[in-house]
C-alpha positions as CSV (number, residue, x, y, z in Angstrom):
1,X,-16.8,11.5,-26.6
2,X,-14.3,10.9,-23.9
3,X,-16.7,10.5,-20.9
4,X,-14.6,8.2,-18.6
5,X,-11.4,7.7,-16.7
6,X,-10.1,4.2,-16.3
7,X,-8.2,3.0,-13.2
8,X,-6.0,-0.2,-12.9
9,X,-5.8,-1.0,-9.2
10,X,-3.1,-3.7,-8.8
11,X,-3.2,-4.8,-5.2
12,X,-1.6,-7.4,-3.0
13,X,-4.2,-10.1,-3.5
14,X,-6.1,-9.0,-6.7
15,X,-6.2,-6.7,-9.7
16,X,-9.2,-4.5,-10.5
17,X,-10.1,-2.3,-13.4
18,X,-12.6,0.4,-12.7
19,X,-14.3,3.1,-14.7
20,X,-15.3,6.5,-13.3
21,X,-17.3,9.3,-14.8
22,X,-16.9,13.0,-14.3
23,X,-18.7,13.0,-11.0
24,X,-16.3,10.3,-9.7
25,X,-19.1,7.7,-9.8
26,X,-18.2,4.0,-10.5
27,X,-19.5,3.1,-13.9
28,X,-18.1,-0.4,-14.1
29,X,-15.6,-2.7,-12.5
30,X,-14.1,-6.2,-12.6
31,X,-11.7,-7.9,-10.3
32,X,-9.5,-11.1,-10.4
33,X,-7.4,-12.6,-7.7
34,X,-3.8,-13.9,-8.2
35,X,-1.8,-16.5,-6.3
36,X,0.0,-15.9,-3.1
37,X,3.3,-17.9,-3.3
38,X,5.0,-18.9,0.0
39,X,8.1,-20.9,-0.9
40,X,9.6,-20.7,2.7
41,X,8.6,-19.2,6.0
42,X,8.9,-15.4,5.7
43,X,9.0,-15.5,1.9
44,X,6.1,-14.1,-0.1
45,X,6.1,-14.0,-3.9
46,X,3.9,-13.2,-6.8
47,X,4.0,-14.3,-10.5
48,X,4.4,-11.0,-12.3
49,X,3.2,-12.5,-15.6
50,X,0.1,-13.8,-13.8
51,X,-0.6,-10.3,-12.6
52,X,-0.2,-9.0,-16.2
53,X,-2.7,-11.6,-17.4
54,X,-5.2,-10.6,-14.7
55,X,-4.8,-7.0,-15.7
56,X,-5.6,-7.9,-19.3
57,X,-8.6,-10.0,-18.2
58,X,-10.2,-7.3,-16.1
59,X,-9.8,-4.6,-18.7
60,X,-11.3,-6.9,-21.3
61,X,-14.2,-7.9,-19.0
62,X,-15.1,-4.3,-18.2
63,X,-15.1,-3.2,-21.8
64,X,-17.1,-6.1,-23.0
65,X,-19.5,-5.8,-20.1
66,X,-20.3,-2.1,-20.8
67,X,-19.6,-2.0,-24.6
68,X,-16.9,0.5,-24.1
69,X,-14.3,1.5,-26.7
70,X,-10.8,3.2,-26.3
71,X,-12.4,6.4,-27.7
72,X,-14.7,6.5,-24.6
73,X,-11.6,7.1,-22.2
74,X,-9.8,10.4,-21.7
75,X,-7.0,8.6,-19.8
76,X,-6.1,5.6,-17.6
77,X,-4.4,5.8,-14.2
78,X,-2.6,3.0,-12.3
79,X,-2.2,2.4,-8.6
80,X,-0.3,-0.5,-7.2
81,X,1.0,-2.5,-4.2
82,X,4.2,-0.7,-3.3
83,X,7.6,-2.1,-2.5
84,X,7.0,-5.4,-4.5
85,X,10.1,-5.8,-6.6
86,X,10.1,-7.2,-10.2
87,X,13.1,-7.7,-12.5
88,X,12.6,-8.6,-16.1
89,X,14.6,-9.0,-19.4
90,X,14.7,-5.9,-21.6
91,X,14.5,-7.8,-24.8
92,X,11.9,-10.4,-24.0
93,X,9.9,-9.0,-21.0
94,X,10.2,-12.2,-19.1
95,X,10.7,-11.8,-15.4
96,X,13.9,-13.4,-14.1
97,X,12.2,-14.6,-10.9
98,X,8.9,-14.3,-9.1
99,X,8.2,-10.8,-7.8
100,X,9.3,-10.4,-4.1
101,X,6.4,-8.9,-2.2
102,X,6.4,-6.1,0.2
103,X,5.6,-8.5,3.1
104,X,8.7,-10.7,2.4
105,X,11.4,-10.8,5.1
106,X,14.2,-12.8,3.3
107,X,16.6,-9.8,3.3
108,X,16.7,-9.5,7.2
109,X,20.3,-10.4,7.4
110,X,21.1,-7.7,4.8
111,X,19.3,-5.2,7.0
112,X,21.4,-6.2,10.0
113,X,24.6,-6.0,7.9
114,X,23.9,-2.5,6.7
115,X,22.8,-1.3,10.1
116,X,26.1,-2.2,11.6
117,X,27.5,1.0,10.0
118,X,25.3,3.9,11.0
119,X,22.4,2.1,12.6
120,X,18.9,1.4,11.2
121,X,18.4,5.1,10.4
122,X,21.7,5.5,8.4
123,X,19.7,6.4,5.3
124,X,16.7,8.1,6.9
125,X,18.0,11.6,6.1
126,X,18.0,11.0,2.3
127,X,15.0,8.6,2.2
128,X,12.8,9.2,5.2
129,X,12.9,5.4,5.8
130,X,14.6,3.0,8.3
131,X,16.5,0.1,7.1
132,X,13.9,-2.7,6.8
133,X,12.9,-5.7,4.9
134,X,9.8,-3.8,3.8
135,X,11.3,-1.6,1.0
136,X,12.2,-2.9,-2.5
137,X,15.8,-1.8,-2.8
138,X,17.2,-4.7,-0.8
139,X,14.7,-7.1,-2.6
140,X,16.3,-6.0,-5.9
141,X,19.8,-6.6,-4.4
142,X,18.7,-10.1,-3.4
143,X,17.6,-11.0,-6.9
144,X,20.9,-9.7,-8.4
145,X,22.8,-11.8,-5.8
146,X,20.8,-15.1,-6.1
147,X,19.4,-15.4,-9.6
148,X,22.0,-16.9,-12.0
149,X,23.8,-14.4,-14.2
150,X,21.4,-11.6,-13.0
151,X,24.1,-9.2,-11.9
152,X,26.2,-9.7,-15.0
153,X,23.1,-9.1,-17.2
154,X,22.1,-6.1,-15.2
155,X,25.6,-4.5,-15.7
156,X,25.3,-5.2,-19.4
157,X,22.0,-3.3,-19.5
158,X,19.9,-6.4,-20.3
159,X,17.7,-6.2,-17.1
160,X,15.1,-3.8,-16.0
161,X,13.7,-3.2,-12.5
162,X,10.5,-1.7,-11.2
163,X,7.8,-1.9,-8.6
164,X,4.6,-3.3,-10.1
165,X,3.6,0.1,-11.5
166,X,6.7,0.2,-13.7
167,X,6.2,-3.4,-14.9
168,X,2.6,-2.6,-15.9
169,X,3.4,0.6,-17.7
170,X,6.2,-0.9,-19.7
171,X,4.1,-3.8,-20.8
172,X,1.0,-1.6,-21.5
173,X,3.0,0.8,-23.7
174,X,4.6,-2.0,-25.9
175,X,6.9,-4.0,-23.8
176,X,10.1,-5.1,-25.6
177,X,9.1,-3.1,-28.7
178,X,8.4,0.4,-27.3
179,X,7.8,0.1,-23.6
180,X,8.3,3.2,-21.5
181,X,10.5,2.5,-18.4
182,X,9.2,5.0,-15.8
183,X,7.9,5.2,-12.2
184,X,6.3,8.0,-10.2
185,X,7.8,9.7,-7.3
186,X,5.6,7.9,-4.8
187,X,6.7,4.5,-5.9
188,X,10.3,5.6,-6.2
189,X,10.2,6.9,-2.6
190,X,9.5,3.3,-1.5
191,X,12.6,1.7,-2.9
192,X,15.0,3.3,-0.4
193,X,17.0,4.4,-3.4
194,X,15.5,7.8,-4.1
195,X,16.5,11.0,-2.4
196,X,13.4,12.8,-1.1
197,X,14.8,16.3,-1.8
198,X,16.1,15.8,-5.4
199,X,13.3,13.3,-6.3
200,X,15.8,11.2,-8.2
201,X,18.0,8.2,-7.6
202,X,20.8,8.9,-5.2
203,X,24.3,7.9,-6.1
204,X,25.4,7.2,-2.6
205,X,22.4,4.9,-2.0
206,X,23.0,3.0,-5.2
207,X,26.6,2.4,-4.2
208,X,25.6,1.2,-0.7
209,X,23.0,-1.2,-2.1
210,X,25.2,-2.1,-5.1
211,X,22.4,-1.4,-7.7
212,X,23.3,-0.5,-11.3
213,X,21.6,2.7,-12.3
214,X,20.9,1.4,-15.8
215,X,18.3,-1.0,-14.4
216,X,16.2,1.8,-12.8
217,X,13.2,3.6,-14.3
218,X,13.1,7.3,-14.9
219,X,11.3,9.1,-12.0
220,X,8.4,11.1,-13.1
221,X,5.6,13.0,-11.5
222,X,2.3,11.2,-10.4
223,X,0.2,13.0,-13.0
224,X,1.4,13.5,-16.5
225,X,1.0,11.7,-19.9
226,X,3.7,9.0,-19.9
227,X,2.8,7.4,-23.2
228,X,-0.3,5.9,-24.9
229,X,-1.4,2.3,-24.3
230,X,-0.5,-0.2,-27.1
231,X,-2.9,-3.0,-26.0
232,X,-5.7,-3.3,-28.6
233,X,-8.5,-3.0,-26.1
234,X,-7.2,0.4,-24.9
235,X,-5.2,1.4,-27.9
236,X,-3.9,5.0,-28.0
237,X,-5.6,5.9,-24.6
238,X,-3.1,8.0,-22.6
239,X,-1.5,6.5,-19.5
240,X,-1.5,9.6,-17.4
241,X,-1.3,8.9,-13.7
242,X,0.6,6.6,-11.3
243,X,0.4,6.5,-7.5
244,X,1.4,3.9,-5.0
245,X,-1.8,2.5,-3.4
246,X,-1.7,4.4,-0.2
247,X,-0.9,7.7,-1.7
248,X,-3.7,7.1,-4.2
249,X,-6.1,6.5,-1.3
250,X,-4.9,9.9,0.2
251,X,-5.8,11.6,-3.1
252,X,-9.0,9.7,-3.5
253,X,-10.0,11.0,-0.1
254,X,-9.2,14.5,-1.2
255,X,-6.7,15.0,1.7
256,X,-4.9,17.9,-0.1
257,X,-4.4,20.1,3.0
258,X,-1.5,19.7,5.4
259,X,-2.8,17.9,8.5
260,X,-5.6,15.9,6.7
261,X,-5.4,12.2,7.4
262,X,-6.8,8.9,5.9
263,X,-6.5,5.3,7.1
264,X,-6.8,2.5,4.6
265,X,-7.8,-1.0,5.9
266,X,-6.7,-3.5,3.3
267,X,-4.2,-6.4,3.4
268,X,-2.2,-4.2,5.8
269,X,-3.3,-0.9,7.4
270,X,-1.8,2.4,6.3
271,X,-2.3,5.8,7.9
272,X,-1.1,8.8,6.0
273,X,-1.0,12.5,6.9
274,X,-0.5,15.2,4.3
275,X,2.4,17.4,5.5
276,X,2.4,19.7,2.4
277,X,5.6,20.8,0.8
278,X,7.3,20.3,4.2
279,X,9.2,17.0,4.8
280,X,8.5,16.0,8.5
281,X,11.3,13.7,9.8
282,X,9.9,11.0,12.3
283,X,11.3,10.4,15.7
284,X,8.4,8.0,16.6
285,X,8.8,5.2,14.2
286,X,6.9,6.5,11.2
287,X,8.0,7.0,7.6
288,X,8.5,10.3,5.6
289,X,7.4,9.7,2.1
290,X,6.2,11.5,-1.0
291,X,2.4,12.0,-1.0
292,X,2.1,13.0,-4.7
293,X,3.4,15.4,-7.4
294,X,0.9,16.7,-9.9
295,X,2.7,17.7,-13.2
296,X,5.0,20.6,-12.7
297,X,3.7,21.6,-9.3
298,X,5.8,21.0,-6.2
299,X,5.8,17.6,-4.5
300,X,3.8,17.1,-1.4
301,X,5.0,14.9,1.4
302,X,3.3,12.7,4.0
303,X,4.0,11.0,7.3
304,X,3.0,7.3,7.0
305,X,2.4,4.6,9.6
306,X,2.5,1.1,8.0
307,X,0.9,-1.9,9.7
308,X,1.8,-5.1,7.9
309,X,-1.1,-7.4,8.7
310,X,-4.8,-6.4,9.2
311,X,-7.2,-7.7,6.5
312,X,-4.6,-10.4,5.9
313,X,-5.3,-11.7,9.4
314,X,-9.0,-12.1,8.5
315,X,-7.9,-14.1,5.4
316,X,-5.6,-16.3,7.6
317,X,-8.5,-17.0,10.0
318,X,-10.5,-18.1,6.9
319,X,-7.9,-19.9,4.9
320,X,-5.5,-21.4,7.4
321,X,-7.9,-22.1,10.4
322,X,-11.2,-22.5,8.5
323,X,-13.2,-20.7,11.2
324,X,-15.1,-18.7,8.7
325,X,-16.2,-19.4,5.1
326,X,-15.8,-15.8,3.8
327,X,-14.1,-12.8,5.1
328,X,-17.4,-10.9,5.9
329,X,-18.4,-13.7,8.2
330,X,-15.9,-12.5,10.9
331,X,-18.3,-9.8,12.0
332,X,-21.1,-12.2,12.8
333,X,-18.7,-14.5,14.6
334,X,-17.1,-11.7,16.6
335,X,-20.6,-10.4,17.6
336,X,-21.4,-13.8,19.1
337,X,-19.5,-12.7,22.2
338,X,-19.8,-9.4,24.2
339,X,-16.0,-8.7,24.4
340,X,-12.6,-10.2,23.7
341,X,-12.6,-12.5,26.7
342,X,-9.1,-11.1,27.5
343,X,-7.7,-12.6,24.2
344,X,-5.2,-10.5,22.2
345,X,-3.8,-11.4,18.9
346,X,-0.6,-9.7,17.7
347,X,-0.3,-10.6,14.0
348,X,3.5,-10.1,13.5
349,X,3.6,-12.7,10.7
350,X,6.3,-10.8,8.9
351,X,7.6,-8.8,11.9
352,X,6.2,-5.5,13.2
353,X,6.2,-2.3,11.1
354,X,5.3,1.1,12.6
355,X,6.1,2.2,15.1
356,X,8.3,-0.7,16.3
357,X,10.2,-1.9,13.1
358,X,11.1,-5.3,14.6
359,X,11.7,-7.9,11.9
360,X,12.4,-10.5,14.6
361,X,8.8,-10.4,16.1
362,X,6.4,-13.1,15.3
363,X,2.7,-13.5,15.8
364,X,1.3,-14.4,19.2
365,X,-2.1,-15.0,20.8
366,X,-2.1,-14.0,24.4
367,X,-4.6,-14.4,27.3
368,X,-6.0,-17.8,26.4
369,X,-8.0,-19.6,29.0
370,X,-10.6,-22.5,28.9
371,X,-13.2,-19.7,28.7
372,X,-12.0,-18.5,25.3
373,X,-13.8,-19.6,22.1
374,X,-13.7,-18.9,18.4
375,X,-15.9,-15.8,18.9
376,X,-13.3,-14.3,21.2
377,X,-10.6,-15.2,18.6
378,X,-12.6,-13.5,15.8
379,X,-13.0,-10.4,18.0
380,X,-9.3,-10.4,18.9
381,X,-8.5,-10.5,15.2
382,X,-10.7,-7.3,14.5
383,X,-9.5,-5.5,17.6
384,X,-5.8,-6.1,16.6
385,X,-6.4,-3.8,13.6
386,X,-7.8,-1.0,15.8
387,X,-5.1,-1.3,18.4
388,X,-2.3,-1.1,15.8
389,X,-4.0,2.0,14.3
390,X,-4.1,3.6,17.7
391,X,-0.3,3.1,18.1
392,X,0.3,4.7,14.7
393,X,-2.1,7.7,15.4
394,X,-0.2,8.4,18.7
395,X,3.1,8.4,16.9
396,X,1.8,10.6,14.1
397,X,0.4,13.2,16.6
398,X,3.8,13.4,18.3
399,X,5.8,13.8,15.1
400,X,3.5,16.3,13.5
401,X,2.5,18.1,16.6
402,X,-1.1,18.0,15.4
403,X,-4.0,16.5,17.5
404,X,-6.4,14.6,15.2
405,X,-10.2,15.3,15.7
406,X,-11.2,12.6,13.2
407,X,-9.8,10.0,10.8
408,X,-11.2,9.4,7.3
409,X,-11.3,5.6,6.5
410,X,-11.5,3.5,3.4
411,X,-10.6,0.0,2.2
412,X,-12.4,-3.4,2.4
413,X,-12.6,-3.6,6.2
414,X,-14.7,-0.3,6.6
415,X,-17.8,-2.3,5.8
416,X,-17.3,-4.0,9.2
417,X,-19.3,-1.9,11.6
418,X,-18.1,-3.6,14.7
419,X,-14.6,-2.8,13.8
420,X,-15.3,0.8,12.9
421,X,-17.1,1.3,16.3
422,X,-14.3,-0.3,18.2
423,X,-11.8,1.9,16.2
424,X,-13.6,5.0,17.3
425,X,-13.8,3.7,20.9
426,X,-10.1,2.8,21.2
427,X,-8.9,6.0,19.5
428,X,-11.4,8.2,21.3
429,X,-12.0,10.0,18.0
430,X,-14.6,10.2,15.2
431,X,-14.1,7.7,12.4
432,X,-15.5,9.0,9.1
433,X,-16.4,6.8,6.1
434,X,-16.9,8.5,2.7
435,X,-19.7,7.8,0.3
436,X,-17.2,6.7,-2.4
437,X,-15.2,4.0,-0.7
438,X,-13.1,2.9,-3.8
439,X,-10.7,5.6,-2.9
440,X,-7.5,3.9,-4.1
441,X,-8.7,3.4,-7.6
442,X,-10.4,6.8,-7.5
443,X,-7.0,8.4,-6.5
444,X,-5.4,6.9,-9.7
445,X,-8.3,8.2,-11.8
446,X,-8.0,11.6,-10.3
447,X,-4.2,11.8,-11.1
448,X,-4.8,10.7,-14.7
449,X,-7.8,12.9,-15.1
450,X,-5.9,16.0,-13.9
451,X,-3.1,15.3,-16.4
452,X,-5.5,15.5,-19.4
453,X,-7.8,18.3,-18.0
454,X,-10.7,15.8,-17.5
455,X,-10.9,17.3,-14.0
456,X,-10.4,21.0,-13.6
457,X,-8.4,21.0,-10.4
458,X,-8.3,20.1,-6.7
459,X,-11.4,22.1,-5.9
460,X,-13.5,19.9,-8.2
461,X,-12.0,16.8,-6.6
462,X,-12.7,18.1,-3.0
463,X,-16.4,18.8,-4.1
464,X,-16.8,15.1,-5.0
465,X,-16.0,13.9,-1.5
466,X,-19.0,13.3,0.7
467,X,-19.6,11.6,4.1
468,X,-21.5,8.3,4.3
469,X,-21.3,7.6,8.1
470,X,-19.5,8.7,11.2
471,X,-18.7,6.6,14.3
472,X,-18.4,8.3,17.6
473,X,-16.5,7.0,20.6
474,X,-18.7,5.1,23.1
475,X,-16.2,3.7,25.7
476,X,-15.3,5.0,29.0
477,X,-11.7,6.2,29.6
478,X,-10.9,3.5,32.2
479,X,-12.2,0.7,29.9
480,X,-10.2,2.1,26.9
481,X,-6.9,2.3,28.7
482,X,-7.3,-1.1,30.3
483,X,-7.8,-2.7,26.9
484,X,-4.9,-0.7,25.4
485,X,-2.4,-1.6,28.1
486,X,-3.3,-5.3,27.8
487,X,-2.6,-5.0,24.1
488,X,0.8,-3.4,24.8
489,X,1.6,-6.4,27.1
490,X,0.8,-8.8,24.3
491,X,2.8,-6.9,21.7
492,X,5.9,-7.1,24.0
493,X,5.5,-10.8,24.0
494,X,6.0,-11.0,20.3
495,X,9.4,-9.3,20.3
496,X,12.6,-11.1,19.4
497,X,11.0,-14.5,18.6
498,X,13.5,-15.0,15.8
499,X,17.1,-14.7,17.2
């Protein structure tokens, strides 16, 4: 009896395998971290083979822990860190270099070069994206230019490219023997090589970026059977759903109506608004992206505000400064003071994303006096996430001409009640946390389940959503605006640090 849907959630810092039942309840889970590799300032890499091993380990752990067999699964879905570029050999499956992570800024000079003709928005009409170090197309170009013989091998058809979703699907379905080389529209839309209207690779963009089309995966919907798995542990289970992590969270939050919004607090922070079948061009520094495409149905689009560093700032406080032993300790430390002591932390470690898009910005701590202590610094770290979210919300309301009454939240940081209350305070809007907070993995499970009729349709998915807690704003207008204006001053200090 096929009672379960599996979900591989391959994130920036770890890989999880989760199992859901028909009521979207978590039956089992396992999680393993992988290394963060920093070869030079601004460079961030992952070992794609290590990620593949971690994927195998978490699947094996869950199946052994629960005594599950392949026959118990109706399908498996995948969600992944987006924009992280992998290039590997078609015949061996070996990556030609470490994966270049979405946070990496090594292609900043290429961004400048391309922007000289047509500006930062020269490809926005086709892709919905500004020229930026963020997206994977220029990362792929860097690998072709800097790895020995890579371009020649690519032209000969010997190399394959993909975001992490593509690398996983290819390996799960047989690798060099029978691997299927595909991606879904959400991941393809983050390469800056796909045309949002045609939902396929764009010839003009491939020429501008100098990318051989033979390297690229076939673009498919987010919910269909791509192929069955070939790994023994999950042999013959259909791989039936792929969504980039933030789009997966939108689906997991059941935001299927235009105007519905979710915010995910993870390594970075990502606010997405469903805009339906209508592509909404941004004039306020946001991204226009594909939200999802279920089977043969029309694609739905989204506006997205991307913040590079939120949860990663807590990890930095833990690992680089040693001010806390584990990430959850930050709430206790931040509560040791009554306010931020006029300390503001702008975490522009890899530049600023929405709504500024300034690769030359770098992190600053502003407002320090002898009065400031580690509690104020911890509070400033948490408040930075909330301030950045407000900037994105304001931009989104202007672009969409919609005033938000509330924001649905998910991700690891939503367990931090001090942060959630401050988020409501600085937004002056309700912040709503769902009962099921594993929304990224759940979205992948939903996409896979829809493809094999494990779930009947969107109404069933909406019925699974339930509220856990709501935070209401509790800060006077004068106090709110004073804090926000001080934050804006601190952000301005981070601009153009790199010349």
